[in-house]
C-alpha positions as protocol buffer text, in pm:
chain_id: "A"
residue {
  index: 1
  type: ARG
  ca { x: -1534 y: 2020 z: -96 }
}
residue {
  index: 2
  type: ASN
  ca { x: -1531 y: 1997 z: 278 }
}
residue {
  index: 3
  type: PRO
  ca { x: -1146 y: 1980 z: 350 }
}
residue {
  index: 4
  type: SER
  ca { x: -1222 y: 1695 z: 611 }
}
residue {
  index: 5
  type: SER
  ca { x: -1459 y: 1487 z: 397 }
}
residue {
  index: 6
  type: MET
  ca { x: -1350 y: 1142 z: 322 }
}
residue {
  index: 7
  type: TYR
  ca { x: -1429 y: 887 z: 43 }
}
residue {
  index: 8
  type: CYS
  ca { x: -1327 y: 529 z: 145 }
}
residue {
  index: 9
  type: TRP
  ca { x: -1328 y: 201 z: -36 }
}
residue {
  index: 10
  type: LEU
  ca { x: -1209 y: -161 z: 3 }
}
residue {
  index: 11
  type: LEU
  ca { x: -1147 y: -466 z: -205 }
}
residue {
  index: 12
  type: CYS
  ca { x: -1230 y: -799 z: -65 }
}
residue {
  index: 13
  type: MET
  ca { x: -1289 y: -1167 z: -166 }
}
residue {
  index: 14
  type: ALA
  ca { x: -1638 y: -1266 z: -125 }
}
residue {
  index: 15
  type: LYS
  ca { x: -1598 y: -1629 z: -83 }
}
residue {
  index: 16
  type: THR
  ca { x: -1358 y: -1593 z: 217 }
}
residue {
  index: 17
  type: LEU
  ca { x: -1391 y: -1468 z: 573 }
}
residue {
  index: 18
  type: GLU
  ca { x: -1320 y: -1115 z: 451 }
}
residue {
  index: 19
  type: ALA
  ca { x: -1699 y: -1096 z: 355 }
}
residue {
  index: 20
  type: GLU
  ca { x: -1779 y: -1148 z: 724 }
}
residue {
  index: 21
  type: LEU
  ca { x: -1538 y: -877 z: 836 }
}
residue {
  index: 22
  type: VAL
  ca { x: -1696 y: -629 z: 593 }
}
residue {
  index: 23
  type: ARG
  ca { x: -2034 y: -719 z: 731 }
}
residue {
  index: 24
  type: THR
  ca { x: -1912 y: -661 z: 1076 }
}
residue {
  index: 25
  type: SER
  ca { x: -1786 y: -316 z: 980 }
}
residue {
  index: 26
  type: TYR
  ca { x: -2110 y: -235 z: 821 }
}
residue {
  index: 27
  type: MET
  ca { x: -2333 y: -360 z: 1117 }
}
residue {
  index: 28
  type: MET
  ca { x: -2112 y: -130 z: 1338 }
}
residue {
  index: 29
  type: LYS
  ca { x: -2126 y: 157 z: 1070 }
}
residue {
  index: 30
  type: GLN
  ca { x: -1749 y: 188 z: 1101 }
}
residue {
  index: 31
  type: GLY
  ca { x: -1477 y: 105 z: 853 }
}
residue {
  index: 32
  type: VAL
  ca { x: -1555 y: 254 z: 512 }
}
residue {
  index: 33
  type: PHE
  ca { x: -1919 y: 266 z: 603 }
}
residue {
  index: 34
  type: GLY
  ca { x: -1837 y: 551 z: 851 }
}
residue {
  index: 35
  type: CYS
  ca { x: -1700 y: 766 z: 571 }
}
residue {
  index: 36
  type: ASP
  ca { x: -1882 y: 1042 z: 376 }
}
residue {
  index: 37
  type: GLY
  ca { x: -1882 y: 824 z: 67 }
}
residue {
  index: 38
  type: TRP
  ca { x: -1776 y: 477 z: 5 }
}
residue {
  index: 39
  type: ASP
  ca { x: -1768 y: 187 z: -227 }
}
residue {
  index: 40
  type: VAL
  ca { x: -1706 y: -194 z: -184 }
}
residue {
  index: 41
  type: LEU
  ca { x: -1531 y: -375 z: -438 }
}
residue {
  index: 42
  type: ALA
  ca { x: -1502 y: -748 z: -461 }
}
residue {
  index: 43
  type: ASP
  ca { x: -1419 y: -1040 z: -677 }
}
residue {
  index: 44
  type: TYR
  ca { x: -1776 y: -1136 z: -685 }
}
residue {
  index: 45
  type: GLU
  ca { x: -2104 y: -987 z: -544 }
}
residue {
  index: 46
  type: PHE
  ca { x: -2216 y: -1088 z: -203 }
}
residue {
  index: 47
  type: LYS
  ca { x: -2469 y: -962 z: 52 }
}
residue {
  index: 48
  type: VAL
  ca { x: -2345 y: -699 z: 298 }
}
residue {
  index: 49
  type: GLY
  ca { x: -2662 y: -537 z: 403 }
}
residue {
  index: 50
  type: TYR
  ca { x: -2998 y: -386 z: 280 }
}
residue {
  index: 51
  type: GLY
  ca { x: -2953 y: -154 z: -16 }
}
residue {
  index: 52
  type: ILE
  ca { x: -2566 y: -213 z: -29 }
}
residue {
  index: 53
  type: THR
  ca { x: -2431 y: -277 z: -383 }
}
residue {
  index: 54
  type: VAL
  ca { x: -2101 y: -459 z: -405 }
}
residue {
  index: 55
  type: ILE
  ca { x: -1904 y: -375 z: -735 }
}
residue {
  index: 56
  type: PRO
  ca { x: -1775 y: -719 z: -892 }
}
residue {
  index: 57
  type: MET
  ca { x: -1419 y: -715 z: -1014 }
}
residue {
  index: 58
  type: GLY
  ca { x: -1372 y: -1084 z: -1121 }
}
residue {
  index: 59
  type: ASN
  ca { x: -1071 y: -1272 z: -999 }
}
residue {
  index: 60
  type: VAL
  ca { x: -843 y: -1082 z: -756 }
}
residue {
  index: 61
  type: THR
  ca { x: -643 y: -1372 z: -620 }
}
residue {
  index: 62
  type: SER
  ca { x: -258 y: -1315 z: -574 }
}
residue {
  index: 63
  type: ALA
  ca { x: 59 y: -1521 z: -541 }
}
residue {
  index: 64
  type: GLN
  ca { x: 231 y: -1553 z: -225 }
}
residue {
  index: 65
  type: ALA
  ca { x: 530 y: -1303 z: -167 }
}
residue {
  index: 66
  type: SER
  ca { x: 854 y: -1389 z: -2 }
}
residue {
  index: 67
  type: TRP
  ca { x: 816 y: -1108 z: 253 }
}
residue {
  index: 68
  type: GLY
  ca { x: 518 y: -1279 z: 391 }
}
residue {
  index: 69
  type: SER
  ca { x: 228 y: -1103 z: 215 }
}
residue {
  index: 70
  type: VAL
  ca { x: 98 y: -1128 z: -134 }
}
residue {
  index: 71
  type: MET
  ca { x: 190 y: -984 z: -460 }
}
residue {
  index: 72
  type: ASN
  ca { x: -135 y: -803 z: -505 }
}
residue {
  index: 73
  type: GLY
  ca { x: -20 y: -509 z: -719 }
}
residue {
  index: 74
  type: VAL
  ca { x: -225 y: -601 z: -1034 }
}
residue {
  index: 75
  type: PRO
  ca { x: -560 y: -659 z: -858 }
}
residue {
  index: 76
  type: PHE
  ca { x: -523 y: -337 z: -680 }
}
residue {
  index: 77
  type: LEU
  ca { x: -417 y: -158 z: -1000 }
}
residue {
  index: 78
  type: LYS
  ca { x: -757 y: -275 z: -1155 }
}
residue {
  index: 79
  type: ALA
  ca { x: -938 y: -172 z: -839 }
}
residue {
  index: 80
  type: TRP
  ca { x: -794 y: 190 z: -846 }
}
residue {
  index: 81
  type: ASP
  ca { x: -890 y: 206 z: -1213 }
}
residue {
  index: 82
  type: LYS
  ca { x: -1247 y: 116 z: -1115 }
}
residue {
  index: 83
  type: VAL
  ca { x: -1244 y: 378 z: -832 }
}
residue {
  index: 84
  type: ILE
  ca { x: -1145 y: 649 z: -1075 }
}
residue {
  index: 85
  type: GLU
  ca { x: -1394 y: 534 z: -1336 }
}
residue {
  index: 86
  type: ILE
  ca { x: -1669 y: 550 z: -1071 }
}
residue {
  index: 87
  type: GLY
  ca { x: -1554 y: 906 z: -998 }
}
residue {
  index: 88
  type: GLN
  ca { x: -1720 y: 941 z: -650 }
}
residue {
  index: 89
  type: TYR
  ca { x: -1387 y: 1016 z: -483 }
}
residue {
  index: 90
  type: TRP
  ca { x: -1383 y: 1348 z: -661 }
}
residue {
  index: 91
  type: GLN
  ca { x: -1671 y: 1469 z: -437 }
}
residue {
  index: 92
  type: PHE
  ca { x: -1453 y: 1451 z: -135 }
}
residue {
  index: 93
  type: SER
  ca { x: -1129 y: 1591 z: -13 }
}
residue {
  index: 94
  type: TRP
  ca { x: -953 y: 1263 z: 102 }
}
residue {
  index: 95
  type: THR
  ca { x: -961 y: 915 z: -54 }
}
residue {
  index: 96
  type: VAL
  ca { x: -888 y: 618 z: 183 }
}
residue {
  index: 97
  type: LYS
  ca { x: -837 y: 271 z: 90 }
}
residue {
  index: 98
  type: VAL
  ca { x: -889 y: 25 z: 389 }
}
residue {
  index: 99
  type: ASP
  ca { x: -829 y: -333 z: 408 }
}
residue {
  index: 100
  type: PRO
  ca { x: -1117 y: -562 z: 534 }
}
residue {
  index: 101
  type: ASP
  ca { x: -932 y: -672 z: 836 }
}
residue {
  index: 102
  type: THR
  ca { x: -856 y: -328 z: 948 }
}
residue {
  index: 103
  type: ALA
  ca { x: -1054 y: -178 z: 1249 }
}
residue {
  index: 104
  type: PHE
  ca { x: -1098 y: 174 z: 1119 }
}
residue {
  index: 105
  type: VAL
  ca { x: -1301 y: 441 z: 1296 }
}
residue {
  index: 106
  type: PRO
  ca { x: -1329 y: 741 z: 1068 }
}
residue {
  index: 107
  type: LYS
  ca { x: -1404 y: 1004 z: 1328 }
}
residue {
  index: 108
  type: ARG
  ca { x: -1069 y: 918 z: 1478 }
}
residue {
  index: 109
  type: LEU
  ca { x: -901 y: 1020 z: 1156 }
}
residue {
  index: 110
  type: LEU
  ca { x: -1049 y: 1375 z: 1168 }
}
residue {
  index: 111
  type: PRO
  ca { x: -786 y: 1523 z: 1399 }
}
residue {
  index: 112
  type: HIS
  ca { x: -509 y: 1391 z: 1150 }
}
residue {
  index: 113
  type: LEU
  ca { x: -673 y: 1549 z: 861 }
}
residue {
  index: 114
  type: GLN
  ca { x: -658 y: 1893 z: 1013 }
}
residue {
  index: 115
  type: ASN
  ca { x: -279 y: 1863 z: 976 }
}
residue {
  index: 116
  type: TRP
  ca { x: -283 y: 1760 z: 627 }
}
residue {
  index: 117
  type: PRO
  ca { x: -310 y: 1978 z: 304 }
}
residue {
  index: 118
  type: ALA
  ca { x: -629 y: 1885 z: 108 }
}
residue {
  index: 119
  type: SER
  ca { x: -575 y: 2153 z: -145 }
}
residue {
  index: 120
  type: VAL
  ca { x: -273 y: 1994 z: -315 }
}
residue {
  index: 121
  type: PRO
  ca { x: -180 y: 1654 z: -444 }
}
residue {
  index: 122
  type: CYS
  ca { x: -45 y: 1469 z: -141 }
}
residue {
  index: 123
  type: TRP
  ca { x: -23 y: 1144 z: 20 }
}
residue {
  index: 124
  type: ILE
  ca { x: 22 y: 1010 z: 376 }
}
residue {
  index: 125
  type: ARG
  ca { x: 335 y: 823 z: 471 }
}
residue {
  index: 126
  type: ASN
  ca { x: 229 y: 587 z: 767 }
}
residue {
  index: 127
  type: TRP
  ca { x: 552 y: 409 z: 795 }
}
residue {
  index: 128
  type: ASP
  ca { x: 898 y: 528 z: 836 }
}
residue {
  index: 129
  type: GLN
  ca { x: 1076 y: 264 z: 631 }
}
residue {
  index: 130
  type: SER
  ca { x: 1131 y: 179 z: 264 }
}
residue {
  index: 131
  type: PHE
  ca { x: 847 y: 311 z: 34 }
}
residue {
  index: 132
  type: GLY
  ca { x: 671 y: 459 z: 328 }
}
residue {
  index: 133
  type: LEU
  ca { x: 318 y: 299 z: 276 }
}
residue {
  index: 134
  type: LEU
  ca { x: 140 y: 15 z: 468 }
}
residue {
  index: 135
  type: GLY
  ca { x: -162 y: -115 z: 299 }
}
residue {
  index: 136
  type: PRO
  ca { x: -396 y: -144 z: 600 }
}
residue {
  index: 137
  type: ILE
  ca { x: -494 y: 212 z: 560 }
}
residue {
  index: 138
  type: GLU
  ca { x: -388 y: 425 z: 267 }
}
residue {
  index: 139
  type: ILE
  ca { x: -474 y: 797 z: 230 }
}
residue {
  index: 140
  type: PHE
  ca { x: -446 y: 1032 z: -59 }
}
residue {
  index: 141
  type: SER
  ca { x: -592 y: 1367 z: -132 }
}
residue {
  index: 142
  type: ALA
  ca { x: -834 y: 1366 z: -419 }
}
residue {
  index: 143
  type: LEU
  ca { x: -585 y: 1563 z: -615 }
}
residue {
  index: 144
  type: ALA
  ca { x: -321 y: 1309 z: -565 }
}
residue {
  index: 145
  type: ILE
  ca { x: -555 y: 1043 z: -714 }
}
residue {
  index: 146
  type: LYS
  ca { x: -659 y: 1265 z: -1011 }
}
residue {
  index: 147
  type: GLU
  ca { x: -283 y: 1305 z: -1064 }
}
residue {
  index: 148
  type: TYR
  ca { x: -228 y: 927 z: -1051 }
}
residue {
  index: 149
  type: GLY
  ca { x: -516 y: 866 z: -1277 }
}
residue {
  index: 150
  type: GLU
  ca { x: -362 y: 1094 z: -1544 }
}
residue {
  index: 151
  type: ARG
  ca { x: -6 y: 982 z: -1505 }
}
residue {
  index: 152
  type: LYS
  ca { x: -32 y: 611 z: -1374 }
}
residue {
  index: 153
  type: ASP
  ca { x: 127 y: 481 z: -1702 }
}
residue {
  index: 154
  type: GLU
  ca { x: 463 y: 627 z: -1582 }
}
residue {
  index: 155
  type: CYS
  ca { x: 454 y: 381 z: -1281 }
}
residue {
  index: 156
  type: ILE
  ca { x: 340 y: 63 z: -1452 }
}
residue {
  index: 157
  type: GLY
  ca { x: 610 y: -184 z: -1561 }
}
residue {
  index: 158
  type: ASN
  ca { x: 740 y: -523 z: -1463 }
}
residue {
  index: 159
  type: TYR
  ca { x: 754 y: -417 z: -1106 }
}
residue {
  index: 160
  type: VAL
  ca { x: 384 y: -394 z: -1039 }
}
residue {
  index: 161
  type: ALA
  ca { x: 341 y: -764 z: -1104 }
}
residue {
  index: 162
  type: LYS
  ca { x: 593 y: -860 z: -851 }
}
residue {
  index: 163
  type: SER
  ca { x: 490 y: -616 z: -581 }
}
residue {
  index: 164
  type: GLY
  ca { x: 248 y: -555 z: -295 }
}
residue {
  index: 165
  type: GLU
  ca { x: -8 y: -285 z: -375 }
}
residue {
  index: 166
  type: ASP
  ca { x: 125 y: -70 z: -103 }
}
residue {
  index: 167
  type: GLY
  ca { x: 475 y: -85 z: -232 }
}
residue {
  index: 168
  type: PHE
  ca { x: 347 y: -6 z: -577 }
}
residue {
  index: 169
  type: MET
  ca { x: 151 y: 290 z: -468 }
}
residue {
  index: 170
  type: GLY
  ca { x: 421 y: 414 z: -235 }
}
residue {
  index: 171
  type: VAL
  ca { x: 697 y: 396 z: -512 }
}
residue {
  index: 172
  type: CYS
  ca { x: 458 y: 548 z: -769 }
}
residue {
  index: 173
  type: MET
  ca { x: 342 y: 837 z: -560 }
}
residue {
  index: 174
  type: GLY
  ca { x: 662 y: 912 z: -399 }
}
residue {
  index: 175
  type: ASP
  ca { x: 944 y: 822 z: -627 }
}
residue {
  index: 176
  type: THR
  ca { x: 794 y: 831 z: -985 }
}
residue {
  index: 177
  type: LEU
  ca { x: 517 y: 1098 z: -974 }
}
residue {
  index: 178
  type: GLN
  ca { x: 694 y: 1302 z: -687 }
}
residue {
  index: 179
  type: VAL
  ca { x: 368 y: 1376 z: -520 }
}
residue {
  index: 180
  type: LYS
  ca { x: 399 y: 1569 z: -194 }
}
residue {
  index: 181
  type: ALA
  ca { x: 418 y: 1327 z: 111 }
}
residue {
  index: 182
  type: VAL
  ca { x: 325 y: 1411 z: 453 }
}
residue {
  index: 183
  type: GLN
  ca { x: 441 y: 1181 z: 743 }
}
residue {
  index: 184
  type: ASP
  ca { x: 203 y: 1065 z: 1007 }
}
residue {
  index: 185
  type: LEU
  ca { x: 316 y: 754 z: 1217 }
}
residue {
  index: 186
  type: GLY
  ca { x: 34 y: 809 z: 1476 }
}
residue {
  index: 187
  type: LEU
  ca { x: -267 y: 683 z: 1273 }
}
residue {
  index: 188
  type: LEU
  ca { x: -192 y: 316 z: 1209 }
}
residue {
  index: 189
  type: ASP
  ca { x: -117 y: 36 z: 1470 }
}
residue {
  index: 190
  type: ASN
  ca { x: -11 y: -265 z: 1266 }
}
residue {
  index: 191
  type: THR
  ca { x: 57 y: -501 z: 1556 }
}
residue {
  index: 192
  type: GLY
  ca { x: -270 y: -672 z: 1575 }
}
residue {
  index: 193
  type: VAL
  ca { x: -239 y: -673 z: 1969 }
}
residue {
  index: 194
  type: ALA
  ca { x: -605 y: -652 z: 2090 }
}
residue {
  index: 195
  type: GLU
  ca { x: -504 y: -466 z: 2399 }
}
residue {
  index: 196
  type: HIS
  ca { x: -386 y: -175 z: 2192 }
}
residue {
  index: 197
  type: CYS
  ca { x: -744 y: -116 z: 2085 }
}
residue {
  index: 198
  type: TYR
  ca { x: -814 y: 11 z: 2444 }
}
residue {
  index: 199
  type: TRP
  ca { x: -534 y: 262 z: 2456 }
}
residue {
  index: 200
  type: ALA
  ca { x: -513 y: 357 z: 2100 }
}
residue {
  index: 201
  type: ASN
  ca { x: -363 y: 705 z: 2171 }
}
residue {
  index: 202
  type: GLY
  ca { x: -524 y: 869 z: 1872 }
}
residue {
  index: 203
  type: MET
  ca { x: -470 y: 598 z: 1630 }
}
residue {
  index: 204
  type: ALA
  ca { x: -742 y: 569 z: 1364 }
}
residue {
  index: 205
  type: ALA
  ca { x: -679 y: 233 z: 1243 }
}
residue {
  index: 206
  type: MET
  ca { x: -559 y: -119 z: 1405 }
}
residue {
  index: 207
  type: HIS
  ca { x: -459 y: -414 z: 1203 }
}
residue {
  index: 208
  type: PRO
  ca { x: -487 y: -702 z: 1141 }
}
residue {
  index: 209
  type: TYR
  ca { x: -812 y: -852 z: 1294 }
}
residue {
  index: 210
  type: LYS
  ca { x: -889 y: -1145 z: 1084 }
}
residue {
  index: 211
  type: ALA
  ca { x: -1209 y: -1278 z: 1241 }
}
residue {
  index: 212
  type: PRO
  ca { x: -1524 y: -1101 z: 1302 }
}
residue {
  index: 213
  type: GLY
  ca { x: -1527 y: -1129 z: 1676 }
}
residue {
  index: 214
  type: PRO
  ca { x: -1188 y: -954 z: 1739 }
}
residue {
  index: 215
  type: LEU
  ca { x: -1255 y: -691 z: 1468 }
}
residue {
  index: 216
  type: GLY
  ca { x: -1581 y: -609 z: 1637 }
}
residue {
  index: 217
  type: GLN
  ca { x: -1435 y: -585 z: 1971 }
}
residue {
  index: 218
  type: CYS
  ca { x: -1152 y: -355 z: 1848 }
}
residue {
  index: 219
  type: LEU
  ca { x: -1404 y: -131 z: 1679 }
}
residue {
  index: 220
  type: ASP
  ca { x: -1612 y: -120 z: 1975 }
}
residue {
  index: 221
  type: ALA
  ca { x: -1320 y: -18 z: 2187 }
}
residue {
  index: 222
  type: LEU
  ca { x: -1206 y: 245 z: 1936 }
}
residue {
  index: 223
  type: MET
  ca { x: -1562 y: 392 z: 1934 }
}
residue {
  index: 224
  type: ARG
  ca { x: -1562 y: 468 z: 2306 }
}
């Protein structure tokens, strides 16, 4: 495997604005579509572009959480199961999960990849608080995902139903499975401030941009 190769995937809801966000990234050939390999998972099939297959997962709705996000641990547990079942991730060194409202330019991730060990199970801490993982972009070596697939039952309990998916994966990888973590606080801007896209200072992903116009504008700025 090329040590800088990336397999990227996302999960979205087809009958919401998320579908338009996915189409925006597709038209600009960025987001997951700029990676070496990719998959689009959704609750239901929808049209992205010519020849694009969307993998239907069924209902992925999640309850609101007290911390302002959603308790989406269970839907993403199913999504990770599907990613592992498909198996495409194993062809590439890195597995990158991206949210639909994240402006992500894969080529901007390449300088970061050079500092990370693809040859061992590892995951990237993109947050310096709590469980260390923010969901807009989550990065794991293929070996880490393989280990997760083999040992995920050690992580599953009552906690997953009441957690966000990033909290679940952060605790699972870091605390339960004791997978090596590498901290990189310079790859994600999670403020949603449009002006930041124009002076991203090496950031590979900007979030959140919940309408196609702002998402496209941010991607355009990051591509320059």
